[in-house]
C-alpha positions as CSV (number, residue, x, y, z in Angstrom):
1,M,45.8,64.4,-23.2
2,T,48.7,66.2,-24.2
3,K,49.4,67.7,-21.0
4,K,49.6,63.8,-20.0
5,I,51.9,63.2,-22.6
6,F,53.9,66.1,-21.9
7,S,53.9,65.0,-17.7
8,E,54.9,61.9,-18.8
9,Y,58.0,62.4,-20.9
10,L,59.2,65.2,-18.4
11,Q,59.2,62.5,-15.7
12,T,60.8,60.3,-18.0
13,A,63.4,63.1,-18.3
14,I,64.1,63.3,-14.6
15,G,64.0,60.1,-13.6
16,A,67.0,59.2,-16.6
17,S,69.1,62.3,-15.3
18,I,68.8,60.9,-11.5
19,L,69.7,57.8,-12.8
20,A,72.9,59.3,-14.9
21,I,73.9,61.1,-11.7
22,G,73.9,58.0,-10.0
23,I,76.0,56.1,-12.3
24,Y,78.6,58.7,-12.9
25,L,79.3,60.0,-9.3
26,F,79.1,56.3,-7.6
27,F,79.1,53.3,-9.7
28,M,82.0,54.7,-12.3
29,P,84.9,55.9,-9.8
30,H,84.1,52.9,-8.0
31,N,84.0,49.9,-10.7
32,L,81.0,48.7,-9.5
33,V,79.0,46.9,-12.6
34,V,75.2,46.5,-11.3
35,G,74.5,44.4,-14.6
36,G,73.0,46.4,-17.4
37,V,74.5,48.4,-20.1
38,S,76.2,51.3,-18.3
39,G,77.9,48.5,-16.0
40,L,79.3,47.3,-19.8
41,G,80.4,50.3,-20.1
42,I,82.2,50.5,-16.5
43,I,83.9,47.4,-17.7
44,L,85.2,48.8,-21.3
45,L,86.2,52.5,-19.9
46,H,88.5,50.1,-17.4
47,Y,90.1,48.2,-20.5
48,T,90.1,51.8,-22.5
49,Q,90.9,54.0,-19.8
50,D,94.7,54.0,-20.6
51,L,94.3,54.1,-24.5
52,A,94.6,56.9,-26.6
53,F,90.9,57.4,-27.2
54,P,89.2,55.4,-24.3
55,V,85.4,54.8,-24.4
56,P,82.9,56.1,-22.6
57,V,80.3,55.0,-21.0
58,W,77.6,56.8,-22.8
59,L,78.9,55.8,-25.8
60,T,78.8,52.3,-24.7
61,N,75.1,53.0,-23.5
62,L,74.3,54.5,-27.7
63,V,75.8,52.2,-29.8
64,V,74.9,48.7,-27.9
65,N,71.2,50.5,-27.7
66,I,71.1,51.6,-31.0
67,P,70.6,48.0,-32.5
68,L,68.5,47.0,-30.1
69,I,66.2,49.6,-30.5
70,L,66.2,49.1,-34.3
71,I,65.5,45.3,-33.8
72,A,62.5,46.3,-31.1
73,L,61.5,48.9,-33.8
74,K,60.3,46.0,-36.4
75,V,59.5,43.6,-33.6
76,I,57.3,45.6,-31.7
77,G,56.4,48.7,-33.1
78,F,57.4,52.1,-32.5
79,K,53.9,53.1,-30.4
80,F,55.4,50.6,-27.6
81,I,58.7,51.5,-27.5
82,A,58.5,55.5,-27.8
83,K,59.2,56.4,-24.4
84,T,62.1,54.0,-23.8
85,I,63.5,55.3,-27.0
86,F,62.6,58.8,-25.4
87,A,64.4,57.5,-21.6
88,T,67.3,56.0,-23.9
89,A,68.6,58.9,-25.4
90,F,68.0,61.1,-22.8
91,L,70.3,59.1,-20.2
92,T,73.1,59.2,-22.8
93,F,72.9,62.4,-23.7
94,A,72.6,63.2,-19.5
95,L,75.8,60.8,-19.1
96,F,77.9,62.8,-21.5
97,L,77.1,66.0,-20.2
98,L,78.4,64.5,-16.9
99,E,81.4,62.7,-18.8
100,E,82.2,65.6,-20.5
101,Y,81.7,68.8,-18.6
102,V,81.5,67.4,-15.1
103,P,84.5,66.4,-12.8
104,Y,84.2,63.8,-9.9
105,F,83.9,65.8,-6.6
106,L,82.8,62.9,-4.5
107,E,85.1,61.2,-2.2
108,T,83.7,58.3,-0.6
109,D,84.6,54.6,0.3
110,L,83.2,51.6,-1.4
111,F,80.6,50.8,1.4
112,L,78.7,54.2,1.2
113,A,79.0,54.3,-2.8
114,A,77.2,51.3,-2.7
115,V,74.6,52.6,-0.8
116,M,74.2,56.0,-2.2
117,G,74.8,55.0,-5.6
118,G,71.5,52.5,-4.8
119,V,69.5,54.6,-3.7
120,V,69.8,57.4,-6.3
121,C,69.9,54.9,-9.0
122,G,66.9,53.2,-7.9
123,I,64.6,56.5,-7.4
124,G,66.1,57.1,-11.4
125,V,64.6,54.1,-12.4
126,G,61.4,53.9,-10.3
127,V,60.5,57.4,-11.7
128,V,61.7,56.0,-15.2
129,Y,59.2,53.1,-14.6
130,R,56.4,55.2,-13.2
131,S,56.3,57.2,-16.6
132,M,55.6,53.5,-18.6
133,A,59.2,53.5,-19.7
134,T,62.6,52.0,-19.4
135,T,66.0,52.8,-20.0
136,G,66.4,50.2,-22.9
137,G,69.7,48.1,-22.3
138,T,69.3,44.6,-21.0
139,V,65.5,45.0,-20.3
140,L,64.9,45.5,-24.2
141,V,67.5,42.7,-24.7
142,A,65.1,40.5,-22.4
143,T,61.7,41.7,-24.3
144,L,63.0,40.7,-27.5
145,I,64.5,37.2,-26.2
146,H,60.7,36.7,-24.1
147,R,59.1,38.1,-27.5
148,T,60.7,35.0,-29.5
149,F,60.8,32.4,-26.4
150,R,57.4,33.0,-24.8
151,H,57.4,29.9,-22.6
152,L,60.4,32.0,-20.7
153,P,59.6,34.5,-18.3
154,M,61.0,37.8,-19.0
155,S,62.0,38.2,-15.4
156,R,64.1,35.2,-15.5
157,V,65.6,36.4,-19.0
158,L,66.4,39.8,-17.5
159,M,68.1,38.2,-14.8
160,V,70.3,35.7,-17.1
161,V,71.3,39.0,-18.7
162,D,72.2,41.0,-15.7
163,W,73.9,38.4,-13.6
164,S,75.9,37.8,-17.0
165,I,77.4,41.5,-16.9
166,I,77.7,41.0,-13.2
167,L,79.8,37.7,-13.3
168,L,82.0,39.9,-15.9
169,G,82.5,42.4,-13.5
170,F,83.8,39.9,-11.0
171,F,86.7,38.3,-13.1
172,V,87.5,41.8,-14.1
173,F,87.2,44.0,-10.8
174,G,86.8,41.1,-8.2
175,S,85.4,39.6,-5.4
176,E,85.5,42.1,-3.1
177,R,83.7,45.5,-5.6
178,T,81.1,42.4,-6.8
179,M,79.4,42.2,-3.5
180,Y,79.7,45.6,-2.9
181,A,78.0,46.1,-6.1
182,L,75.4,43.3,-5.3
183,I,74.7,45.7,-2.1
184,A,74.0,48.3,-4.4
185,I,71.2,46.1,-6.4
186,F,69.9,45.6,-3.3
187,I,69.4,48.7,-2.4
188,C,68.5,49.9,-6.1
189,T,65.7,47.2,-6.0
190,K,64.1,48.6,-2.4
191,T,64.4,52.1,-3.4
192,M,62.9,51.8,-6.9
193,E,59.7,49.4,-5.4
194,Y,59.4,52.1,-2.5
195,V,58.9,54.7,-5.7
196,L,56.9,52.5,-7.4
197,E,54.5,51.1,-4.9
198,G,54.5,54.7,-2.5
199,I,56.1,55.0,1.1
200,H,52.5,56.2,2.3
201,F,52.4,53.3,4.5
202,A,49.2,52.8,6.6
203,K,48.2,50.4,9.0
204,A,45.1,47.9,8.1
205,A,43.0,46.8,11.3
206,F,40.6,43.2,10.7
207,I,38.4,43.2,13.4
208,I,36.3,39.8,14.9
209,S,34.3,40.8,17.5
210,E,30.0,39.9,18.5
211,N,30.0,43.4,18.8
212,S,31.3,44.6,15.7
213,G,28.7,47.1,15.0
214,S,29.1,49.0,17.9
215,I,33.4,49.0,17.1
216,A,32.5,50.3,13.5
217,T,30.2,53.2,15.1
218,V,32.7,54.3,17.7
219,I,35.3,54.4,15.1
220,T,33.6,56.5,12.6
221,E,32.7,58.7,15.1
222,K,35.8,59.2,17.0
223,M,38.0,59.0,13.8
224,G,36.1,59.7,10.9
225,R,37.6,56.3,9.5
226,G,35.2,54.6,6.9
227,I,34.8,51.0,7.9
228,T,34.0,47.9,5.4
229,S,32.0,44.8,6.7
230,L,33.0,41.7,5.5
231,S,31.4,38.4,5.6
232,G,32.7,35.6,7.5
233,R,32.4,32.7,9.0
234,G,34.0,30.2,11.8
235,H,35.1,27.3,10.6
236,Y,34.5,25.2,14.1
237,T,31.3,27.1,14.8
238,G,29.9,27.4,11.4
239,K,28.6,31.0,12.9
240,E,28.3,33.7,10.3
241,K,30.8,36.7,11.4
242,D,31.1,40.4,10.4
243,V,34.8,40.9,9.6
244,L,35.6,44.9,10.0
245,M,38.2,46.4,8.3
246,C,39.4,49.7,8.6
247,V,42.5,51.6,7.1
248,V,44.3,54.2,9.5
249,S,47.2,56.1,9.2
250,K,50.2,54.6,11.8
251,R,50.1,57.0,14.5
252,E,46.1,56.4,14.6
253,I,46.7,52.6,14.9
254,V,46.5,52.6,18.8
255,R,44.4,54.7,19.1
256,L,42.1,52.5,17.3
257,K,42.7,49.2,19.1
258,D,42.2,51.4,22.4
259,I,38.8,52.2,21.0
260,V,38.1,48.4,19.8
261,S,39.7,47.1,23.4
262,A,37.0,49.5,25.3
263,V,34.2,48.0,23.5
264,D,34.8,44.5,23.9
265,A,38.4,43.3,24.9
266,K,37.9,39.7,23.6
267,A,37.7,40.8,20.4
268,F,40.2,39.4,17.7
269,V,42.4,42.0,16.0
270,I,44.9,41.7,12.9
271,V,46.6,44.1,12.3
272,A,49.3,44.4,8.7
273,D,51.4,46.7,7.4
274,V,50.2,48.4,3.8
275,R,52.1,49.8,1.6
276,E,50.0,52.4,0.0
277,V,46.5,53.5,0.4
278,L,44.9,55.8,-2.8
279,G,42.0,57.4,-1.9
280,E,39.4,59.5,0.2
281,G,41.4,60.4,3.5
282,F,44.8,59.7,1.9
283,R,47.2,60.3,-1.0
284,E,44.9,60.8,-4.1
285,F,45.2,59.2,-7.6
286,D,48.6,60.4,-9.1
287,N,46.9,59.9,-12.7
288,K,44.5,62.9,-12.1
289,L,45.3,66.1,-14.0
């Protein structure tokens, strides 16, 4: 158990560090407000950068999250937000180190900043979420509001909070940067989904045939893949049929179709994309230690 906890906190730290790098290198220099406390921090830094004491993004992240965490501790409890507290603290620390000691060294245009920022931040957020933590901020706000008003879906509350910050960025930085920020949000979301759901794509084939037994035997013998037989019934004929389900890698799907065609050219085959496959013959479960 100790090894598992250490692994989760290490993963949280790595994810928070990647997120901080994406914010610092791509979003901050180009004033891309993609929501969250970091977006609010970018707006405050813009208004205070010419003052004697500009407000850094890490400080905004710290000041905004402290009261949220204190409220969450009372409402939710330490047990449920311990890793979120750690992730928030580590993100703040990583932003502090970057802002104080690392000069900007990437020169790029808005489009590349939106794309690369979305990819890097998506990876960071995905890694943090995989460890069952969040980086605080608007997620904590949405969680607290949802706990008070349970009839409001948390996803909708989070969307309203984040879009409020994005709208504020629109009034501060204009429509062009806001549109690039929306591109970054889309890419960040898709990248995060790949990290959470996996990028080990495969193909699932559903085969309906009068010779299902022969097809299953040949696939097992020639490809070494397991077959699951599902019970089905034709709606028009009312006839019982076996529906074969087989999951294969992308490069194997052509061979599988050739086998089915050779055994029964009249077979009905449905091929679907599979985002992630865990188990024998594919990738092992991540929680094995």
